[in-house]
N, C-alpha and C positions, 0 to 999 in steps of 0.2 A: 434601690429597685432591682428585683433578681433579673436573671438572664430571661426568664419567662415573661415577666412583666417589661422590660426592655423590648421584647419582641412583639409582646402585643400593641405596643405604643408605637413602633415602625411600622406595623402593618396597617393601625388604623390611621396613621399619618399618609401611607400610601392610598389607602382607600380614599381618603379626604380630597387627595391631589387628584385621583382618577374621577371623582365626582365633580370637582371644579372644573376640570378639563370636558367632562362629556356634557355639563349645563353650558359652558362656553362654547362648544362646537371645535374644541381644539385638539380632541385626543385622537390618537389612532387606534379606531375602533378594533382593529384585529390585535394590536398590540394588547388593547384593555382585556377583550375575551382571552388572548394566551395567559396574562397575568392572572385574570379570576380563575380560569379552569388550572392553573399548575398546580393548585394546591386548594384543599376544602376550607381552610383558614383564611386564605384571600377573599373568597366567597362570604365568608361569615363575616368578616371584618366589613366588606362595602354594606353588607344588609344592615349591620349594625349603625353604620354612618347614617344609610338611608332611614333606618327606623327613629335615630334621633331627630332626624329632621322632620319626620313626619309628626312625631310629637311637640316639638318645640320650635319650629321657624316659623311658617306661616303664619300658624294661627295666632302666636303670641304677637306678631305684628299686627295684623288684622285687630285685635283688641285694641291694641294702643293707638292705633289711627281711626278707628272707625267709632270712639265714644268721646262726649265732648270733655273740653279740658279740665272741667271742675268735677267730672266723675271720680268714684274712689278708684284707687289702683289696681291692676289686673290682680289676680292671685298669684304667687309664686307658684313655678312650675314644680312637679315631682323630681326629686333627686335622679341624675343619671350616673351612670356606673362610670369609675374614673376614666377609662378610655373614652367615653361618649363624650363626655365632658369637654375633651380637648377641641370639639368641633367647634368652631366660629360660626356665627350667623352670618357674617360677610362674607365667608368664604365661598358660600353658594346662595345668593341672595335669589329671593322668589320662591315659588312652590314646588319646583321641579323633582325635589327629592321624594316628597309627597308621592309622585307619581310613580316611583320604583317599585314598591312592594304593591300598589294597587293596581298593576298591571300585571303584575305577576313574576317579580324579580328583576335582577339587575338588568338583565337583557332587553327589558320592555323599556329601559332609560333612553337607548339609543333611537326609540321610535317620537320621543320627548323631542316638541319644537324647539329651536336651538335660537340663541340671540342672533341678530346681526350686529355688525362692530362697525365704527368708523374713529379715525383717530386723525390729529392734525401733527405736523413737524412742530419745531420750533422757529416762531415766527409768521405761522400760517393760520389763516381761519377758514372755515368751511360753514355752510348752511345746509340742513338735511330736512327732507321733507318726510316726516313719519307715517307710517301706515292709515292712521286716523284723519292726516290732514293736519295735525299739529306740527311746527316746525322747531328744530335745534339750531343753534348755532354756536359752533365750537371755538373757543379761543385759543391761543397757542397751547402746544405741547399736551393734548387733552385727549382723553381716550373713552367713549361712552360705547354702551350696548343696548338691545332693547328687543322687545319680546310682544306681539300684540295680538297672537293667536287666541289666547283663552282670556284677554285682559287687556291693559295700557300699561306695561311694565317697562322703566326707563333707569339704566345703571350709571353713573358717573362714575369711572373707576380713579380718574385723575383731571386735573387742569379745571376748566371753568365753562361752562355753558349756558346760554340765555334760550330760554324756551317760552315759546308761544303755544300755549295749551287751547285746544279746541274744546268746546262744552260737550259733555256727552254723558250719557247715564252710566257707562262704565267709569270708575275713577282712575286717574291718571297716578300710578305709582311712582315714586323716586326712590331709588336705592343708591346709599354711599357711605362712606365712613369720614364722618361719622354721622351725617343727618340721613332721615329716612322720612319721607313725607308723601301725603295726598294732595294733589293740586286740583283746585277748580279749574275751570276755564281762566286763562288770563295771561299776565307776562310774569317771568320770574328769571332769577338769575342765582346760579349756584356755583360758588367756587370753593374748591378743596384747597387747604394748606398743610403743610407739615405739622403743625399744632391743631389742627382743627379744620373749621370751614364757616362759611357763610350761604345762608338762605336768602334772598332778597325778594320780596313780593311787590312787584312794580302795578299790577292790577289782577284783582281776583283775591284769592285767600288760599291758604295751606294749613293743613292739619299736620305738624311736624313733630317727630320724636328723634330724640338725643340719645343712642346708645341704650334703649331700652326704657326712655323715661316715658312717662304719661304724656300723651300728644296735646301740643298747645296751638292754639289758631293763631296763626300769623297773618294780619291783615295788609292792605294794600298801603304802601310808604313806608313799611316797617321791614326790618330782618332780624334773624335769629343768627347769631354770631357764638361760634364755638373755640375757645382760645385756651389752651393749656388746661382742659378738662372743665372749664368754666363755662356756661350757656348764659347768654344775655339777650333779650328781645328789646329793641329799641326803635323809636320812628326816627327817620332820617330827615335830614335837610333837603331841597331841591337840589342845593349845590352836590351834597354827597350823593345822592343818587346819580346826578349827571356825570360825576368822577367815576362811581363804581361801574357805569354802562358806558364811557367813552368809546371803550374798545370796539365796541359793535359800529362805530364808525371809523375804526382804524387810528384811536386817538389815544393818548395817555395826558390825564390832566393832573397837576401837583397844585393843591390849596394849601399852602404853608407847610407842607411834607418835608420832615429832615430829609437831608440829602442820602443818609445810609438805607431808608427806606425807598426813595424815589430810585437809588439805583437797583433795588432789589425788584421793584416794579418792572423796570427797563429791562433787566435781565432774564425776565420772562421770555421775552422776545427775541434774544440775541443769543447766537452761537459764541460768539466772542464775549464774555462777560466783562463787565465793569468791575474795576478794584479800586477800593479806596488805599492809597500807600499811607496816608496819614489818618491818624484815630481822630484827631481833634476837628476834622472836617466833618464829620458823620452828622454834627446837628445843625449844620447849615439850612436855614428854612428856604423852602423853594416853592415859587409859583410858576404858573404858566399851564400851556398846551402844546404837545408835540405829536409828532405823527410815530406811530409804534415801529415804522419801517424808516425812520431816518434817525439814527443817533447822532449822527453828525450834527444836526441842529442843536440836538440836547448838550452835546459837549463843547460847542461855539458858544451856546449861552452860558456854561458854566466859565468859560475864559472871558468873555465880557463883561459879567456882571459880578463873577466873585473871585477872578485871577484865578481860577484852578485850571491848570494847564493838562495835558494826557500825553501819553505818549503808548505805543503798541510794543507789547512782548509776548511773542507765541500766540497764544490765544487768547489773551486778555487785554484790555484797555485800563492802563494804570492811571490813576489821578493824582494829582500832586500840587500843591501850592508854593510858589516860589519859581525864580529864574531856572534855577538847575534840579530836575528832576532826583529822588532821592536814588540811591542805589539798591536794588534788590536780587535776591537770589534766584535763580533759574530753576 
């Protein structure tokens, strides 16, 4: 790529960052205006990013979520210029960018209704009443946002949220990476993970799309799970549903879960992380119910049931088997 191409790509990246910040309400408006007015190329780059969104973002998602699961796939979008193709739909969820040009330029974006945000720290939970009367309970280390002025839009950026959605004529839209969905009235659980995520329908139904795929209807008692790029819809047993939603009562449930996975679950709620010092302990199968705010009871159960001891080192809780803990490097 030549110097001119590199400069164009850098301007496109800057424009995307400004568009994201403006949509999220985190931008310094004076700084944005100064950047935009400093060079005609800045304004052009911003307009190009907005125009890409106007053509591809909201309309494509609506097509995916508003047709039945057995409908024909939506037509492929027209090819975009190289700089425009760098825009990720998830960088700016929703229809905000479409309004930029429709209201007469980038400056009009500042009048677009911005999202409200909420987040939880590690080990904390919070319940939010949304403007339509729906409720969202946030699990540990979760960040969400919403905008209800011209619809019902809800974003989950990280973590896990339980949604109690009120029935209404306006669809309840959920945006995340990797799952986007349109929810009916009902109860839902959405959890994001490094390798994907899960949408669990407890009551009601969801039309869910996975990174641009055709929407599929998920019914009560079933989940859509995305893991390592693969999508799977499956009905869950009552025990599996109870384990998946136990955190709403401040509990964590292990039903034959291997120790390494159980530790990963508990670590979601802990600032001081539990670490296995011996790899052969990972497959130890666990059962039981514990409070998410009481790791000591979990550690005691490991000692009494499996002879697995623990010791603290800095901000870690090290697990080992035997009378003498292995030596570790700091």
